[in-house]
C-alpha positions as CSV (number, residue, x, y, z in Angstrom):
1,M,118.8,116.5,80.7
2,V,120.2,118.1,83.9
3,R,124.0,117.9,83.9
4,R,125.8,117.2,87.2
5,R,129.3,118.3,88.1
6,P,131.4,118.0,91.2
7,L,131.2,120.9,93.6
8,G,134.7,120.5,95.1
9,R,136.5,119.1,98.1
10,D,135.7,122.0,100.4
11,F,132.0,121.7,99.6
12,G,132.3,118.0,100.4
13,W,133.6,118.7,103.8
14,L,130.9,121.3,104.4
15,W,128.2,118.8,103.3
16,A,129.7,116.1,105.5
17,A,129.8,118.3,108.5
18,Y,126.1,119.2,107.9
19,A,125.2,115.6,107.4
20,V,126.7,114.6,110.8
21,S,124.9,117.4,112.6
22,A,121.6,116.7,110.7
23,Y,121.6,113.0,111.6
24,G,122.4,113.8,115.2
25,S,119.5,116.3,115.3
26,G,117.3,113.7,113.5
27,L,117.9,111.3,116.4
28,G,116.9,114.1,118.8
29,F,113.9,115.1,116.8
30,G,111.1,116.2,119.2
31,A,113.3,115.3,122.2
32,F,112.5,118.4,124.3
33,P,108.7,118.0,124.1
34,L,109.1,114.3,124.7
35,I,111.3,114.8,127.7
36,A,108.8,117.4,129.1
37,V,105.9,115.0,128.7
38,V,107.6,111.7,129.8
39,A,110.1,112.8,132.4
40,L,108.6,116.1,133.7
41,H,104.9,115.2,133.2
42,A,104.2,118.6,131.5
43,G,100.8,119.5,130.1
44,P,99.9,121.1,126.8
45,A,100.5,124.7,127.9
46,E,104.0,123.8,129.3
47,V,105.0,121.8,126.2
48,S,103.9,124.6,123.9
49,A,105.7,127.1,126.1
50,L,108.9,125.0,125.8
51,S,108.5,125.1,122.0
52,A,107.7,128.8,121.9
53,V,109.6,130.6,124.6
54,G,113.0,129.0,124.0
55,P,113.2,129.8,120.3
56,A,111.7,133.3,120.9
57,V,114.4,134.1,123.5
58,G,117.0,132.6,121.1
59,A,115.8,134.8,118.3
60,L,116.2,137.9,120.5
61,I,119.7,136.8,121.4
62,A,120.5,136.4,117.7
63,V,119.6,139.9,116.8
64,P,122.8,141.6,117.9
65,L,124.8,138.6,116.6
66,A,123.8,139.3,113.0
67,P,126.3,142.2,112.3
68,W,128.9,140.4,114.3
69,V,128.6,137.3,112.1
70,E,128.6,139.5,108.9
71,F,132.0,141.0,109.3
72,R,133.9,137.9,110.5
73,R,135.3,134.9,108.8
74,K,132.4,132.4,108.6
75,R,134.2,129.1,109.3
76,P,135.3,130.2,112.8
77,V,131.8,131.4,113.5
78,M,130.3,128.1,112.4
79,I,132.8,126.2,114.6
80,A,132.0,128.4,117.6
81,M,128.3,127.9,117.2
82,D,128.6,124.2,116.9
83,L,130.7,124.0,120.1
84,T,128.1,126.3,121.8
85,R,125.3,123.9,120.9
86,F,127.4,120.9,122.0
87,A,128.1,122.4,125.5
88,A,124.5,123.6,126.0
89,L,122.9,120.2,125.1
90,A,125.5,118.3,127.1
91,T,124.1,119.9,130.3
92,I,120.8,118.1,129.9
93,P,122.0,114.4,130.4
94,V,124.3,115.5,133.2
95,A,121.4,117.2,135.0
96,Y,119.1,114.3,134.4
97,A,121.7,111.8,135.8
98,L,122.1,113.9,138.9
99,G,118.3,114.4,139.4
100,W,118.5,118.1,138.8
101,L,116.7,118.4,135.4
102,G,113.9,120.9,135.4
103,F,111.6,122.8,133.1
104,V,113.6,126.0,133.4
105,Q,116.8,124.3,132.3
106,L,115.1,123.0,129.2
107,L,113.9,126.5,128.4
108,M,117.4,128.0,128.8
109,V,119.1,125.3,126.6
110,S,116.4,125.6,124.0
111,A,117.0,129.4,123.8
112,L,120.8,129.1,123.6
113,V,120.6,126.4,121.0
114,A,118.1,128.4,118.9
115,A,120.4,131.5,119.0
116,A,123.5,129.5,118.0
117,K,121.5,127.8,115.2
118,I,120.5,131.1,113.7
119,A,124.1,132.5,113.8
120,F,125.4,129.2,112.3
121,N,122.9,129.2,109.5
122,A,123.6,132.8,108.7
123,A,127.4,132.1,108.5
124,S,126.9,128.9,106.5
125,G,124.7,130.6,104.0
126,A,127.2,133.4,103.4
127,Y,130.0,130.9,103.2
128,L,128.1,128.7,100.7
129,K,127.5,131.6,98.4
130,A,131.2,132.3,98.3
131,L,132.1,128.7,98.0
132,V,130.2,127.5,95.0
133,R,129.4,128.9,91.5
134,P,126.1,130.8,91.2
135,D,124.8,128.1,88.8
136,D,125.5,125.4,91.4
137,L,123.6,127.1,94.3
138,L,120.3,125.2,93.6
139,V,122.2,121.9,93.4
140,A,124.0,122.6,96.7
141,N,120.9,123.6,98.5
142,A,119.0,120.6,97.1
143,R,121.8,118.3,98.5
144,F,121.5,119.9,101.9
145,E,117.7,119.6,101.8
146,S,117.9,115.9,100.8
147,T,120.3,115.2,103.6
148,N,118.0,117.0,106.1
149,W,115.0,114.9,105.2
150,S,116.9,111.6,105.1
151,S,118.2,112.3,108.6
152,I,114.7,112.9,109.9
153,A,113.6,109.7,108.1
154,V,116.3,107.6,109.9
155,G,116.7,109.5,113.1
156,P,113.3,109.5,114.9
157,P,112.7,105.7,114.7
158,L,116.2,105.1,116.0
159,G,115.7,107.8,118.6
160,G,112.4,106.4,119.7
161,A,114.0,103.0,120.1
162,S,116.9,104.4,122.0
163,I,114.7,106.3,124.3
164,G,112.7,103.1,125.0
165,L,115.9,101.2,125.8
166,F,118.1,103.8,127.5
167,G,115.9,106.6,128.7
168,P,114.5,109.9,127.6
169,V,117.8,111.9,127.3
170,T,119.7,109.4,125.1
171,T,119.0,111.3,121.9
172,V,120.1,114.6,123.4
173,V,123.5,113.0,124.0
174,A,123.7,112.0,120.3
175,D,122.6,115.5,119.2
176,A,125.2,117.1,121.3
177,L,128.0,114.9,120.0
178,S,126.9,115.5,116.4
179,H,127.6,119.2,116.8
180,L,131.1,118.4,118.1
181,F,131.8,116.2,115.1
182,S,130.4,118.9,112.8
183,A,132.8,121.4,114.2
184,L,135.7,119.0,113.5
185,G,134.5,118.5,110.0
186,I,134.4,122.2,109.3
187,T,138.0,122.5,110.6
188,A,139.0,120.1,107.8
189,I,138.1,122.6,105.1
190,R,141.4,123.9,103.9
191,G,140.4,126.6,101.4
192,R,141.6,130.1,102.3
193,E,138.8,132.4,103.6
194,E,139.4,136.1,103.3
195,A,138.2,138.4,106.1
196,P,135.1,140.4,105.0
197,P,136.1,144.0,104.3
198,R,134.6,146.8,106.3
199,T,134.0,149.7,104.0
200,A,132.1,153.0,104.3
201,T,129.0,151.2,102.9
202,T,129.2,148.2,105.3
203,P,129.8,149.6,108.8
204,V,129.1,147.8,112.1
205,R,126.7,150.0,113.9
206,A,123.9,149.6,116.5
207,G,121.2,149.3,113.9
208,G,123.2,146.9,111.7
209,A,121.0,144.0,112.7
210,L,118.0,145.7,111.0
211,D,119.7,145.9,107.6
212,G,118.6,142.3,106.8
213,W,114.9,143.2,107.3
214,R,115.4,146.4,105.3
215,H,116.7,144.4,102.4
216,I,114.0,141.8,102.6
217,L,111.1,144.2,103.0
218,G,112.5,146.5,100.3
219,H,112.7,143.7,97.7
220,P,109.2,142.9,96.3
221,G,109.9,139.2,95.6
222,L,111.7,138.6,98.9
223,R,109.0,140.5,100.9
224,A,106.1,138.4,99.6
225,L,108.0,135.1,100.0
226,Y,109.2,136.1,103.5
227,L,105.7,136.9,104.8
228,N,104.3,133.7,103.3
229,Q,107.2,131.6,104.8
230,V,107.0,132.9,108.3
231,L,103.2,132.2,108.5
232,V,103.4,128.8,106.9
233,A,106.4,127.7,109.0
234,G,104.8,129.1,112.2
235,L,101.4,127.4,111.7
236,I,102.9,124.1,110.7
237,M,105.4,124.1,113.6
238,A,102.8,125.2,116.1
239,T,101.1,121.8,115.6
240,E,104.2,119.9,116.6
241,P,103.9,120.1,120.5
242,L,100.2,119.8,120.2
243,L,100.6,116.5,118.3
244,A,103.1,115.3,120.9
245,V,100.4,115.7,123.6
246,L,97.6,114.4,121.4
247,L,99.5,111.3,120.2
248,L,101.5,110.4,123.3
249,R,99.1,111.3,126.1
250,Q,95.6,111.4,124.8
251,L,95.7,108.7,122.0
252,G,98.3,106.5,123.8
253,F,100.9,106.2,121.0
254,P,104.2,104.7,122.3
255,P,107.3,106.8,121.6
256,W,108.5,104.5,118.7
257,Q,105.2,105.0,116.9
258,Y,105.4,108.8,117.5
259,G,108.9,108.8,115.9
260,L,107.8,106.6,113.0
261,A,104.8,108.9,112.3
262,F,107.3,111.7,111.5
263,A,110.2,109.6,110.2
264,A,108.7,107.5,107.4
265,P,107.1,110.4,105.5
266,C,110.5,112.2,105.4
267,L,111.5,109.8,102.6
268,G,109.3,112.1,100.6
269,G,111.9,114.8,101.2
270,L,114.4,112.9,99.1
271,I,111.9,112.9,96.2
272,G,111.1,116.7,96.4
273,S,114.7,117.9,96.9
274,R,116.0,115.7,94.0
275,L,113.3,117.0,91.7
276,A,113.9,120.7,92.5
277,R,116.4,121.5,89.7
278,R,114.5,119.6,87.1
279,V,111.1,121.2,88.0
280,V,112.6,124.7,87.9
281,A,114.3,124.0,84.6
282,R,111.0,122.7,83.1
283,F,108.4,125.0,84.6
284,G,110.3,128.0,86.0
285,R,110.8,129.2,89.5
286,H,107.7,131.3,89.7
287,A,105.5,128.2,89.0
288,V,107.2,126.4,91.9
289,F,106.6,129.3,94.2
290,R,102.9,129.6,93.2
291,T,101.9,125.9,92.7
292,V,104.1,124.1,95.2
293,G,103.8,127.0,97.7
294,T,100.0,126.5,97.6
295,L,100.1,122.7,97.8
296,R,102.4,122.7,100.9
297,A,99.7,124.6,102.8
298,S,96.8,122.4,101.8
299,W,97.4,119.3,103.9
300,L,97.8,120.4,107.5
301,I,94.0,120.3,108.2
302,G,94.2,116.5,107.8
303,L,95.9,116.2,111.2
304,A,92.6,117.2,112.8
305,F,91.2,113.8,111.9
306,V,93.8,111.7,113.7
307,R,92.3,108.7,115.6
308,P,93.8,106.0,117.8
309,G,95.5,102.9,116.4
310,V,96.8,102.1,113.0
311,V,94.3,104.3,111.2
312,G,95.5,107.3,113.2
313,L,99.2,106.4,112.5
314,V,98.5,106.1,108.8
315,T,96.6,109.5,108.8
316,V,99.6,111.3,110.3
317,M,102.0,109.7,108.0
318,A,100.0,110.5,104.9
319,V,99.5,114.2,105.8
320,E,103.2,114.5,106.7
321,L,104.2,112.9,103.4
322,A,102.2,115.3,101.4
323,I,103.5,118.3,103.3
324,I,107.1,117.2,103.2
325,V,107.3,116.4,99.4
326,N,106.1,119.9,98.7
327,M,108.3,121.5,101.3
328,S,111.4,119.7,100.2
329,L,110.9,120.9,96.6
330,Y,110.0,124.4,97.6
331,T,112.7,125.1,100.2
332,P,115.9,124.8,98.1
333,V,114.3,126.9,95.4
334,L,113.5,129.6,98.0
335,A,116.9,129.4,99.6
336,T,118.6,129.8,96.2
337,Y,116.4,132.7,95.2
338,R,117.2,134.4,98.6
339,L,121.0,134.0,98.1
340,E,120.9,135.2,94.5
341,H,119.0,138.3,95.3
342,T,121.1,139.3,98.3
343,P,124.4,141.2,98.0
344,Q,127.4,139.4,99.5
345,H,127.9,142.0,102.2
346,L,124.3,141.5,103.4
347,V,123.9,137.8,103.3
348,A,124.6,137.0,107.0
349,R,122.3,139.8,108.2
350,T,119.6,138.9,105.7
351,L,119.6,135.2,106.7
352,S,119.7,136.1,110.4
353,A,116.7,138.4,109.9
354,W,114.9,135.7,108.0
355,S,115.5,133.1,110.7
356,I,114.7,135.5,113.5
357,G,111.4,136.4,112.0
358,Q,110.5,132.8,111.3
359,Q,111.5,131.8,114.8
360,A,109.4,134.6,116.3
361,A,106.4,133.6,114.2
362,I,106.8,130.0,115.3
363,A,107.1,131.1,118.9
364,V,104.0,133.4,118.9
365,L,101.8,130.9,117.0
366,T,103.0,128.0,119.1
367,A,102.2,129.9,122.3
368,L,98.8,130.8,121.0
369,G,98.2,127.2,119.9
370,G,99.1,126.0,123.4
371,L,96.8,128.5,125.1
372,L,93.9,127.5,122.7
373,A,94.7,123.8,123.4
374,D,94.6,124.4,127.2
375,V,91.2,126.2,126.9
376,T,89.7,123.7,124.4
377,S,91.8,120.7,123.3
378,P,94.9,119.9,121.2
379,R,92.7,118.7,118.4
380,T,90.8,122.0,118.3
381,A,94.0,124.0,118.2
382,I,95.4,121.8,115.4
383,T,92.2,122.4,113.4
384,A,92.5,126.1,113.8
385,A,96.1,126.0,112.5
386,G,95.1,123.9,109.6
387,L,92.3,126.3,108.6
388,C,94.5,129.4,109.0
389,V,97.3,128.0,106.8
390,L,94.9,127.6,103.9
391,A,94.9,131.4,103.5
392,T,98.7,131.8,103.3
393,P,98.9,131.2,99.4
394,L,97.3,134.7,99.1
395,L,100.7,136.1,100.2
396,L,102.7,134.4,97.4
397,P,104.0,136.6,94.6
398,R,101.3,137.1,91.9
399,R,103.8,137.9,89.2
400,D,107.3,136.5,88.4
401,A,109.4,137.2,91.6
402,D,112.6,136.9,89.5
403,P,113.6,140.2,88.0
404,A,116.8,140.4,86.1
405,V,119.8,140.0,88.4
406,S,123.0,141.8,87.6
407,P,126.5,141.1,89.0
408,A,126.6,142.3,92.6
409,A,127.9,145.8,93.1
410,D,130.0,144.8,96.1
411,G,132.3,142.8,93.9
412,S,131.0,139.4,94.7
413,R,130.1,136.8,92.1
414,G,127.2,137.7,89.9
415,C,124.1,135.6,89.7
416,V,122.1,134.6,86.7
417,P,118.3,135.1,86.6
418,T,117.4,131.5,85.6
419,R,119.0,130.0,88.3
420,E,121.5,127.5,103.1
421,W,121.1,124.9,104.2
422,G,117.9,122.9,104.2
423,S,115.3,123.3,106.9
424,G,112.7,120.8,107.7
425,R,110.0,120.7,110.2
């Protein structure tokens, strides 16, 4: 039987802040592609560019931020990044109300929000590792993952209804305010946070942003998991703008059905995240990486068979449910492994490097998907992504990716070999 124990008041505030932000983002799920299609009448190439260029530029902006985040107190960084996202998102409803909203502004806001998100996640991961016991990391990551998927389950239907009643930028307002409330929640954490020491072994230098990639690529287990993750995430996310065009424009789905198609399956995220610790305890982490990592890549091809009407809606929901159950079980296990196998003085740079690489892969593959859809059709591009992702399990570790872990040499808490925040689609 898996024993539960409280993770403390400060973790409670951190979790509450995350929940507020996650539910706000759930309301705004898919808001930018929807605004581009409905309000700006964008085509497949433009919608894919919006989903690709903004995050790609944001990833470039985040590269020099990585060492800056590493050697600063993490709570002020998280607050600053929340406020940055609030201010950037707030410009969209203002511009829309004044009749000034354009495609370039959506691109700029998307880039700024992406950069702030990467810096926030890097700071939060480092803060989480210092906040909870090593044995509790999987439990903490599973709670964040569960919250993430529940927010997507609730948010999109409400967001779709809100858009239908109040206009296309309504959910962006909610998303912006959620980051403001998240910042307020983080300020309520009262635990003392020591400033990260700068020693001869951890200097801030021009190439410091590359230290995260050096650590990932130099660690056999992390390297294999990283290469697999960036391709799986990139190919799955590349289908999102294509589905927006296919469902909303070509198949005539109303916005509320579009939201429902992605929201209802997210209840599967509650199942997977809550099973994570039990599955690891029974079968081991390597079995999760190999088996669940393979299963999560096996379902995307089903989106190529979407048709109009109820049958098409059920098809999308069934495929998404299968993907999400496996993703929500896999993600907290991966996040915990990544934290356990990263020294404390490298956590922010490693998480930044991981996020930047993943965003870059999403951007490149989304752009390629958009170009292919423009030349052929969205359905053809979705089919290509579904076929390519079937090969990604070949990159998963063939042997146990969990060598013995000794206490960190930098003086941080040690990690045990048997045992970030969640990230959904």
